[in-house]
N, C-alpha and C positions, 0 to 999 in steps of 0.2 A: 504493500500500500504506500509506503513512504517513497519508494522509487517511482511509483505511478504519479504521485503528487509532484515529485522532482522533475519527471519527464515533462509534465504539463508546463511547469515554470521555465524549464530550459527552452521550450518552444516559444513561450510567451516573451521571454527576455532575449531570445536568440543568443543564448549563453553556452559556455562550455561546461562539461561536468567533470568534477574531480571526486572520485570515491575514495574515502579514507577507511582502511580496514586496520583495526588495531589487533595485532596477533601475529604469530609466526607464519611465514609464507610456506605453505605446503601444497603439493600437487593436487591433493583432494580438495583442499580449501579453495585453491585457485580455480579449479574446474567448477565447483559449486557456485562461486561468485560470478563466473562467466555465464553460467546457466541462468542465474538470478537476474543478471543484467539483461540478457536476451529475452527472458520471460516478461520483463517490464516494457519491452518494445524499444529498448535502448540499443545503440550501436556499439558493440564491444570495441571496434577499431577506433572510434572517436571518443571513447570513455577512458580517461586517465585514472588508473588505480594506484594508490599509494599505500604501501604496506608499512605501518608504523608499529613501534613497540613501546612498552612502558605503561604507566598508569593511564587508563582510557582518556580521562578528561584532559590531562596534560599533553598526551600524544596527539589528540585531536586539535587542541588549541595550537600547539607548536607546528604541526604539519600544515594546518590551514593558513597560518601566518607565513610560513616559508613558501607556500605555493601562491601567495597573494590572492587568496580567496576573497571575493566580494561579499558573498552571502553563504553562511554556514547553515545547512538545513538538517534538522533532527526531528525525531518523533517522540511523543510522550508515552506511547504504549510500552509495556514491558518488553515484549519481543514478538516477532512474527517470522517464523521459519528461520532463514539464515540471517536476516537483517535484524540487528539489535536496536532497541529503542532505550536510550539511556534515561533513567529516572533518578529521583533522589539527589544525593550529593553530587553525582557525576554531571547530571544535566544542569544543576544549579551552578556548578563551577564553570561549565561551558558558557552558560548565559551571562555570568558575571565577568569572565576574564577573556573571552574571545576578542581578538583584535578587530574582526570584521563584524558586520551586521549578522544577526542570528534570527532564523525563523524556526519556531517550534510548532509542529503540528500536534494539536491536542488529540485528535482522532483521525489520523490519515486514512484515506479511503482508496480502495482499488479502482474505484470509478470516480476520480476527482472532479469537483465542480469548480466553476469560477468563484472567486471571492467577491461577494456582492455588497457586503456591508463592512465598512472600515470605521473603527472607533479610535480616536487619538486624543489623549489628554494633553493639555498645554499649560505652561506657566508663563507664557509670553517671552521666554528667553530665546536667544539666538540659536541655542542647541535644539530647543523645542521647535522652533521655526523650521530648522533643517529637517527634523523628523517629519513634520507635517508635509513639507514639499516632497520628500522621498515617498512617503506613504501615498500622497495624492497622485504622483506619477504612476505608482503601482495601480492605484484605483482606476486611472484613465486607461491603462492597458487592459485591465479586467472589465472595463465598461461597467463599473460598479453602479449599484442603484442608490447608495447613500454613503455620505462621508460625514461622520459625526465628530465634531470637536467638543471636548469635554473640559470643563474647568471646575475643579473642586477646591473649596476654600474653607478655612476653619480658624477660629480664634478662641482658644481656651479661656482667655481673659474675659471675653464677652459673656460667657456662661457664668463665670464667677461674679462678675459685676451685677448681672441680673439676679443671681441668687441672693445677693445682699438686699436688693430692692423687693424681691419676691414677686416680680411681675412677669409672668409667662407671656402675656400679650405683648409686652415691650420687647421681649426676646424675639418673638415671632415677627414683629414689625421690623426690627433691626436686621434680622436675617433676610427678609424679603427686600428691604431697601438695598442691602449689600448684593443680593442676587441680581437685582436690576442694574446696579452699577457694574457688576461683572459682565453682564450681558452686553452692556454698552461698550465696554472695553473690548470684548470679544468681536463685536461687529466692526469696530475700527481696525482691530488686529487683522481680521480676515480680509477686509477691503484692501489693506496694504499688501497682502500676499497675492492678490489678483489671480485667484484660482477660478478656472473656468472649465466646464465640461461635465463635472459630476456634481449633483445637488449637494449643498452643504447645510448641515443642521448644527445648531449650537445648543448646549445644555450646561447650565451652571448649577452645581450642587453644593449645598452646605454640609460639611462633614469632614472626617479625617482625610487629609491629603493623601492621595494614592489609593486609598481603600474605596472611596465612594465612586470614583471613575471606573475602577475595575469591576466593582459590583454592578454598576449601571450597565456596563458592556455585557456582563454575564447574564443579567436579567433580561436584556433585550436581544439575546442570542446573536451577538456580534460574530461575524465570520473571522474578523481579524482585529486584534488590539495592538496598536503600535506605540511603543514607549521610547523615551529618551533615557539612556543610561546616566547614572550620577556622574558629577564632575570628578569625583574622587573614586579611588578603588575601595571596594568593600573591605572592612576589617573586622576585628574581634568585637568592637563595640556595636557594629551593625547587627551582629548576631544576638547580642544581649539586648540591645534596644533597636529592633529591626527598622531598617530604612524602609520607606513606604513601598519600594519596588520589590522588597523581599516577599511581600504578600502576593504580588502579581506573579512572581517566579514560582512560588510554592503552589498557588491555587490555580493558575492558568485559567483565567476567565473565558478565554477563547484562544484560537491560534495566535501565537505571540510573536510579534516582530520587534526586535531590539535594534534600533537604528544607530549605527556608528559611522 
């Protein structure tokens, strides 16, 4: 299924395929891999296969970097015949540390369909703008039906301040006023990007940053959720006090695109 999804994208992007196999190169394994590639409708002659060794995540990250890979594709299922789907710590390490953009298929299909709904959170940063533009170009190629820009916002101090006054109505009014202000900012932000071709929707949500946007995408059955990686590398403190994207990586609200 993962190779079927990959084949569709290769044709969509007019790209070259590099298969990374972590493990010892054996005649039996080589034959099985060749048969798997052929069964997926891929051309063995034009498919580059790299045999890597070492810890799976590190080997994949290292090899993809050495090969100058633009998009690293992986699946979230445990396994399917010969093709392994890395989950847990391995997948999270790939998503965190890969030098290239990463596309994780939550449930790859043997009969892949076009990605029709794109959901992208934004914080108005230049990095976020880059993610939006790349995701939008992807959406244009897919002839997507919708492109949803999400903005989640939260102010813990606001809740504390209202708790002192005891007015829930005041809290509700302040949230609504803030939401309207965010929608105004979003409209200005979008107009400056000059995106044309796929209908754009905006949705501003009050709640914990990172969580609300991901949950909204999940509830609305998004086909793809595209995110911007953090400015810094993940560290020990991010595991103790999770960075908002840790929730996205662990829960996978939809097929996940990490744009680098």
